[in-house]
C-alpha positions as CSV (number, residue, x, y, z in Angstrom):
1,M,-0.1,-0.1,-0.1
2,L,2.8,2.4,0.9
3,D,5.4,3.7,-2.5
4,E,8.9,2.8,-2.2
5,K,10.0,6.1,-1.5
6,T,7.8,7.3,1.5
7,A,9.0,3.6,2.6
8,T,11.9,3.8,3.3
9,S,11.1,7.7,4.6
10,L,9.2,6.1,7.1
11,L,11.8,3.3,7.9
12,E,14.6,5.0,8.7
13,A,12.8,8.5,10.5
14,G,11.3,5.9,13.9
15,E,13.0,2.4,13.7
16,E,14.4,3.2,17.2
17,E,11.1,4.4,19.0
18,S,9.2,1.3,16.8
19,Q,11.0,-0.5,18.3
20,R,11.7,1.2,21.8
21,R,7.5,1.4,22.8
22,F,5.7,-1.3,20.2
23,G,8.7,-3.7,20.9
24,L,8.9,-3.7,16.9
25,S,11.3,-3.2,13.8
26,R,10.1,0.1,12.1
27,R,9.2,-2.7,9.2
28,E,6.9,-4.5,11.1
29,F,5.1,-1.4,13.3
30,L,4.0,-0.6,9.4
31,K,2.7,-3.5,8.3
32,F,0.6,-3.8,11.9
33,C,-0.8,-0.5,10.0
34,A,-0.8,-2.0,7.1
35,G,-3.4,-5.0,8.4
36,L,-4.9,-2.3,10.8
37,A,-6.5,-0.7,7.2
38,G,-6.7,-3.4,5.5
39,T,-9.3,-4.7,8.1
40,L,-10.8,-1.7,8.3
41,G,-10.9,-1.8,4.6
42,L,-10.0,1.9,4.3
43,A,-8.1,3.1,1.0
44,A,-4.3,3.5,-0.2
45,G,-2.2,5.3,2.0
46,S,-4.8,4.9,5.1
47,E,-2.1,3.0,7.2
48,I,0.4,6.1,7.2
49,A,-2.8,8.6,8.9
50,I,-3.1,5.2,11.4
51,A,1.0,4.8,12.0
52,R,1.3,8.9,12.9
53,A,-2.6,8.9,15.1
54,I,-0.4,5.8,17.3
55,E,3.0,7.5,17.1
56,T,1.4,10.9,18.4
57,A,-2.0,11.6,19.2
58,K,-3.1,11.2,23.2
59,R,-3.8,7.9,24.0
60,P,-7.7,7.7,24.8
61,S,-8.4,7.2,28.0
62,V,-10.8,3.5,28.2
63,I,-12.9,2.6,31.0
64,W,-13.6,-1.4,30.6
65,L,-16.7,-2.2,32.8
66,H,-18.0,-5.9,33.9
67,F,-21.3,-7.0,34.4
68,Q,-22.9,-10.6,33.5
69,E,-20.4,-12.4,31.5
70,C,-17.7,-15.0,32.1
71,T,-14.9,-12.5,31.2
72,G,-14.0,-14.5,27.7
73,C,-14.0,-10.9,25.5
74,S,-11.5,-9.6,28.4
75,E,-9.2,-13.4,28.3
76,S,-9.6,-13.5,24.2
77,L,-8.3,-9.9,24.5
78,L,-5.2,-11.4,26.4
79,R,-3.6,-12.8,23.7
80,A,-3.8,-10.6,21.1
81,E,-0.7,-10.8,19.4
82,H,0.0,-7.2,17.4
83,P,0.4,-5.7,19.4
84,T,0.5,-7.5,22.4
85,L,-1.4,-6.4,25.7
86,E,0.6,-4.0,27.6
87,K,2.1,-2.5,24.1
88,L,-2.0,-2.3,23.7
89,I,-2.8,-0.7,27.4
90,L,0.5,1.0,27.4
91,E,1.4,2.7,24.0
92,V,-2.2,2.3,22.0
93,I,-4.6,3.4,24.5
94,S,-5.0,4.0,28.9
95,L,-6.8,1.9,29.9
96,D,-7.5,3.9,33.4
97,Y,-9.8,1.3,34.6
98,H,-11.4,-2.7,33.7
99,E,-11.6,-4.7,37.0
100,T,-10.0,-8.0,35.4
101,L,-6.5,-6.2,34.6
102,M,-5.8,-3.8,37.4
103,A,-4.1,-3.9,40.4
104,A,-6.1,-1.6,42.7
105,A,-9.1,-3.6,44.1
106,G,-12.6,-1.7,46.3
107,D,-12.5,2.0,47.2
108,L,-8.8,2.3,45.6
109,A,-10.6,0.8,42.1
110,E,-13.9,3.0,42.1
111,K,-11.6,6.0,43.1
112,A,-10.0,5.1,39.6
113,R,-13.2,5.0,37.3
114,K,-14.2,8.1,38.9
115,E,-11.2,10.2,37.9
116,A,-10.4,9.4,35.0
117,M,-14.3,10.3,34.0
118,A,-13.3,13.9,35.6
119,A,-10.3,14.0,34.5
120,H,-11.8,12.8,30.6
121,K,-15.3,14.4,30.8
122,G,-16.4,13.8,27.3
123,Q,-12.8,12.1,25.5
124,Y,-13.0,8.7,27.3
125,L,-14.0,5.8,25.8
126,L,-16.6,3.5,27.8
127,V,-15.9,-0.9,26.8
128,V,-19.2,-2.9,28.3
129,E,-18.7,-6.2,28.8
130,G,-21.7,-8.8,29.9
131,A,-25.0,-7.9,29.4
132,I,-27.4,-6.0,31.9
133,P,-29.9,-7.7,35.3
134,T,-32.8,-5.6,35.3
135,K,-35.5,-7.6,37.0
136,D,-35.9,-6.8,41.4
137,G,-34.5,-3.5,41.0
138,G,-30.8,-5.2,39.0
139,I,-29.5,-7.1,42.0
140,Y,-28.1,-9.6,40.5
141,C,-25.0,-7.9,39.5
142,K,-24.2,-5.0,41.7
143,I,-20.3,-3.4,41.6
144,G,-18.8,-1.0,44.9
145,G,-22.8,-1.1,46.0
146,H,-24.0,0.3,42.8
147,T,-26.4,-2.0,40.2
148,A,-24.9,-2.6,37.2
149,Q,-27.9,0.0,35.2
150,E,-26.6,2.4,37.5
151,L,-23.2,2.4,37.1
152,L,-23.7,2.0,33.2
153,A,-25.9,5.5,33.2
154,E,-23.0,6.8,35.1
155,C,-20.5,5.8,32.8
156,A,-22.1,6.3,29.4
157,A,-23.3,9.6,30.7
158,D,-19.8,12.0,29.3
159,A,-18.0,8.7,27.6
160,A,-17.3,10.0,23.9
161,A,-18.5,6.6,22.3
162,I,-19.3,3.4,23.7
163,I,-18.6,-0.1,22.6
164,A,-20.6,-3.4,24.0
165,V,-18.1,-6.9,24.1
166,G,-19.1,-9.2,23.5
167,S,-22.5,-11.0,22.8
168,C,-23.6,-10.6,26.4
169,A,-23.0,-6.8,26.4
170,S,-24.1,-6.6,22.1
171,W,-28.0,-7.5,23.1
172,G,-28.1,-9.6,26.2
173,G,-26.1,-13.2,25.1
174,M,-26.1,-16.6,27.2
175,P,-27.9,-14.6,30.2
176,S,-30.3,-13.1,28.2
177,T,-31.7,-16.7,27.4
178,V,-35.4,-17.5,28.4
179,P,-35.6,-20.9,30.2
180,S,-37.3,-23.3,28.2
181,L,-39.7,-24.0,30.9
182,P,-44.2,-23.4,31.5
183,G,-44.5,-19.7,32.8
184,W,-41.1,-18.5,31.5
185,S,-41.1,-14.9,29.2
186,S,-37.8,-13.4,29.7
187,S,-34.8,-14.8,31.8
188,P,-34.5,-15.6,35.3
189,T,-32.0,-12.2,36.1
190,G,-34.3,-10.5,32.9
191,S,-30.9,-9.0,31.3
192,A,-30.4,-7.4,27.8
193,G,-27.8,-5.6,26.4
194,V,-26.3,-2.0,25.9
195,A,-28.4,-0.6,23.7
196,E,-31.5,-1.5,24.9
197,I,-31.1,-0.3,28.5
198,L,-29.5,3.2,27.3
199,G,-32.3,3.1,24.9
200,R,-29.8,5.1,22.0
201,P,-27.1,3.2,19.6
202,V,-24.0,2.0,20.4
203,V,-20.8,0.5,18.5
204,T,-21.4,-3.5,19.1
205,I,-18.4,-5.9,18.8
206,P,-20.5,-9.8,19.2
207,G,-19.6,-12.8,19.8
208,C,-19.1,-15.7,22.6
209,P,-15.7,-14.4,22.4
210,P,-15.6,-11.6,19.7
211,N,-12.5,-12.0,17.7
212,P,-9.8,-9.0,19.3
213,Y,-8.6,-7.4,16.4
214,N,-12.6,-6.5,16.2
215,F,-12.6,-4.1,19.2
216,L,-8.7,-3.8,18.9
217,A,-9.3,-2.1,14.6
218,T,-12.8,-0.4,16.3
219,A,-10.3,1.5,18.5
220,V,-7.6,2.4,16.3
221,H,-10.3,4.0,14.2
222,F,-10.8,5.7,16.6
223,L,-8.0,7.5,18.1
224,T,-7.5,8.0,14.0
225,F,-10.5,9.6,12.8
226,G,-12.2,10.7,16.1
227,T,-15.2,8.2,14.8
228,L,-16.2,5.3,15.2
229,P,-16.2,2.8,12.0
230,A,-19.5,2.9,10.0
231,T,-22.3,0.1,10.9
232,D,-24.8,-2.2,10.8
233,Q,-28.1,-1.6,12.0
234,L,-27.6,-3.5,15.0
235,G,-24.2,-1.5,15.4
236,R,-21.5,-4.2,14.5
237,P,-18.5,-2.7,12.4
238,L,-19.3,-3.4,8.6
239,F,-16.3,-4.3,8.5
240,A,-16.4,-7.0,10.7
241,Y,-19.4,-8.0,10.5
242,G,-20.9,-7.4,7.1
243,R,-20.9,-10.4,5.1
244,L,-22.1,-14.3,6.5
245,I,-20.1,-16.5,7.4
246,H,-21.3,-18.6,4.9
247,E,-20.2,-16.3,2.2
248,N,-16.3,-17.1,3.0
249,C,-16.5,-20.3,4.9
250,E,-13.6,-23.1,4.1
251,R,-15.9,-25.5,3.8
252,R,-18.2,-23.3,1.5
253,A,-16.3,-25.9,-2.2
254,H,-18.4,-29.3,-0.1
255,F,-22.3,-27.0,0.3
256,D,-22.1,-25.9,-3.2
257,A,-21.1,-29.5,-4.2
258,G,-23.7,-31.4,-1.5
259,R,-20.8,-33.0,0.6
260,F,-22.5,-32.9,4.0
261,A,-21.2,-34.4,7.1
262,M,-24.4,-35.9,8.5
263,A,-22.3,-37.5,11.7
264,F,-19.6,-36.1,14.0
265,G,-17.1,-38.9,13.3
266,D,-18.6,-39.8,9.6
267,E,-16.6,-40.7,6.3
268,G,-17.8,-36.6,5.6
269,H,-16.6,-35.5,9.2
270,R,-13.1,-36.4,9.4
271,Q,-12.3,-35.6,5.8
272,G,-13.6,-32.2,6.5
273,Y,-17.4,-31.6,3.9
274,C,-19.9,-29.0,5.8
275,L,-21.6,-28.8,8.8
276,Y,-25.1,-27.4,7.7
277,K,-27.1,-31.1,8.7
278,L,-25.3,-31.3,11.9
279,G,-26.2,-27.7,12.5
280,C,-23.4,-24.9,11.3
281,K,-25.9,-21.3,11.7
282,G,-22.8,-19.8,9.2
283,P,-25.7,-19.3,6.5
284,E,-27.2,-16.7,8.7
285,T,-24.6,-15.2,10.7
286,Y,-22.6,-12.4,10.4
287,A,-19.4,-12.2,11.2
288,N,-15.3,-13.0,10.2
289,C,-14.1,-15.2,11.6
290,P,-13.5,-17.1,8.7
291,T,-10.9,-14.8,7.2
292,L,-9.4,-13.1,10.7
293,G,-7.8,-16.6,13.0
294,F,-7.8,-15.9,16.8
295,G,-5.1,-15.6,18.7
296,D,-2.7,-16.0,15.5
297,V,-2.4,-19.5,16.1
298,G,-3.8,-20.2,11.7
299,E,-6.7,-19.4,10.2
300,S,-8.4,-22.7,11.6
301,N,-8.6,-21.5,15.0
302,W,-12.3,-21.1,14.9
303,P,-15.5,-23.8,15.6
304,V,-16.1,-24.5,11.7
305,G,-12.8,-25.1,11.3
306,C,-11.9,-27.5,14.8
307,G,-14.9,-29.7,13.2
308,H,-17.8,-28.2,15.1
309,P,-20.4,-26.4,13.4
310,C,-21.2,-22.5,14.1
311,I,-23.7,-21.9,17.2
312,G,-24.4,-18.3,15.7
313,C,-22.9,-16.4,18.9
314,T,-23.3,-13.1,17.0
315,E,-26.6,-13.5,16.4
316,K,-29.7,-12.3,18.1
317,G,-32.3,-14.9,17.5
318,V,-29.4,-17.8,16.3
319,G,-26.6,-18.3,19.6
320,F,-28.0,-19.8,22.7
321,T,-31.3,-20.0,21.0
322,K,-31.5,-22.2,18.4
323,P,-30.4,-26.0,19.0
324,I,-27.1,-26.7,17.5
325,H,-28.7,-29.5,15.8
326,T,-31.6,-27.4,14.3
327,V,-30.4,-26.4,10.7
328,A,-30.0,-22.9,9.7
329,K,-32.4,-21.0,7.5
330,M,-30.6,-20.3,4.4
331,L,-30.2,-15.7,4.0
332,N,-29.0,-15.4,0.9
333,V,-27.8,-18.2,-0.5
334,A,-29.4,-20.8,-2.3
335,P,-27.6,-24.7,-3.5
336,P,-27.2,-25.8,-6.3
337,L,-29.6,-28.3,-7.9
338,H,-26.9,-30.5,-9.6
339,Y,-25.1,-31.9,-6.9
340,P,-21.5,-32.8,-9.2
341,R,-19.9,-36.3,-8.1
342,I,-16.3,-35.8,-6.0
343,S,-14.2,-38.2,-9.0
344,E,-16.5,-37.4,-12.7
345,E,-15.7,-40.4,-15.0
346,V,-14.8,-39.3,-18.6
347,G,-16.6,-41.1,-21.1
348,Q,-14.5,-42.6,-23.7
349,G,-17.0,-43.4,-26.9
350,M,-20.4,-44.9,-26.5
351,S,-22.9,-46.3,-28.7
352,F,-26.3,-44.7,-29.1
353,A,-27.9,-47.7,-27.0
354,S,-25.4,-46.2,-24.0
355,A,-25.8,-42.9,-24.8
356,A,-29.2,-43.5,-24.1
357,A,-28.5,-45.5,-21.0
358,L,-26.2,-43.1,-19.5
359,A,-29.1,-40.3,-20.5
360,A,-31.5,-42.3,-18.0
361,I,-29.5,-43.0,-15.2
362,A,-28.4,-39.2,-15.5
363,G,-32.0,-38.2,-15.4
364,A,-32.5,-40.5,-12.6
365,A,-29.2,-38.5,-10.8
366,A,-30.6,-34.7,-11.8
367,G,-33.7,-35.7,-9.4
368,G,-32.4,-37.3,-6.7
369,A,-30.2,-34.2,-6.4
370,A,-33.3,-32.1,-6.8
371,M,-35.0,-33.3,-3.9
372,L,-31.8,-32.8,-1.6
373,A,-31.2,-29.7,-2.9
374,R,-35.4,-29.3,-1.5
375,N,-34.5,-31.3,1.4
376,L,-31.5,-30.3,2.9
377,G,-33.0,-30.4,6.1
378,L,-33.5,-34.8,5.7
379,S,-32.1,-36.9,8.9
380,H,-29.4,-39.4,7.6
381,Q,-31.3,-42.1,7.6
382,A,-33.4,-40.4,4.7
383,A,-30.7,-39.7,2.9
384,E,-29.4,-43.0,2.7
385,A,-32.6,-44.4,0.9
386,Q,-33.0,-41.7,-1.3
387,K,-29.3,-43.0,-2.4
388,A,-30.2,-46.9,-2.3
389,K,-33.7,-45.2,-4.6
390,Q,-31.1,-43.3,-6.7
391,Q,-28.7,-47.5,-7.0
392,T,-31.8,-49.1,-8.1
393,A,-32.3,-46.8,-10.1
394,E,-29.3,-46.9,-12.2
395,T,-28.8,-50.8,-12.1
396,R,-32.3,-50.9,-13.5
397,A,-30.9,-48.5,-16.6
398,E,-28.1,-50.7,-16.6
399,V,-30.1,-53.2,-17.7
C-alpha cells in the first residue's frame, strides 16, 4: 500500500521509537498499521494516518466495565499478539479502569474510575463487557454497592463513544436466554444488552468471545479519525460483520457440491465436508470468523475449522436460542440444483444405446439432486434411503 519512497522515509524516521514503544521493527509496525487499514477496508495510504495517530495522538482513556459475563472477551484480548496486551494498554490506549486487569481493588478501584471520568470528561471511550440485569431493581449484579444499570448510566453520560464487547453486552447473550419451561417469558435476571438499557445506538462487537482484533481495529479507528467505524443496523462494524460466515467459509465448496457430514465422526466429517446438516448456523450469521484467525495460531482456529458447527453467537435469536442440531435458515445463498460427484468419470465414446442408458441414469441422479436441494434438513436415514433408491434406478437403467 505504501510506495517505495514513502516506506523508506518512514522506516528511517522512527526505527528506534517503534522498537522502544512497541517492541517491533519499523517495518513490522508499518505492516501492523497496513493490516489494520486493510481490516477496516480503508483506502490506500490510510496506514500512514494510522501510524501517525498511534505514535503522536494522545492515547484515549478507556473505562472498561464488567457485568454479567464470563470474562471470555477480556481473556481473548489477553491473547492478542499484534500488538500484545501490554503494548496495547501502555502505548495505544490508556486503560484506566478494568476490574480484571487493574492492580487496585475496592475503594481504590472505584476512585480510579471516577478520577478518569472527571479528567477525561466527554473524551473517554467506554467499553462494556457483559449483560445488564433488570429484574428486581437490578440486584443480581452490583459493584461497590451500585447496580449494573446505575454504573452504566453514570459512565455513559460523559463518554465520547460506547463499545459493547461480546454477545452479552451487545444483545444479552447467554444471560438473556429464556428457560424452556412453562411460564417463563424472560431470563431469570431479565438481562439485556447495552443499547437496550441506554435506549440509544452503540457500537456492538458481538461474539462469544469476539475476535480481539475486531475490538482493536475499532479502537484504532476512533484514535485515528475521532469517530467509530461504519456499522450495520445492529451497531456492528461493517468491516467485521458485513458478510455471512457462509460466504467465506473454508467448507463452502463442499456445500455447493452437496457434500455434507451427517454425524460427528463419520467419513464426511473426517474429510472436512460441510457441517450444515449438523446444525451449522453460518448461513444466517454475520461475522468474519473464517477470514480472521484467533490468537495467531492459524486461520483454522475457529469452531468450523475445528470440526464443530457455528452456533451463531454473533446473532440475537440464533446463538444460545436455536438448538445446535437445528439447521440454519438460508438468508441469501441457495444450494445448486445439480450436485457433481466427487470424482467425475470421463467417457471414451459410446453407442447410441449406451448414451440412452447413460441419459436415464443422469435423469435419475438429477432428480435425486433436486430432492436433496429441497430437503437439506433431511435426517441421515432419509438421505441413505434416497441414496439406495437412486442406486436401484441406476441398476435398472443398466439392465
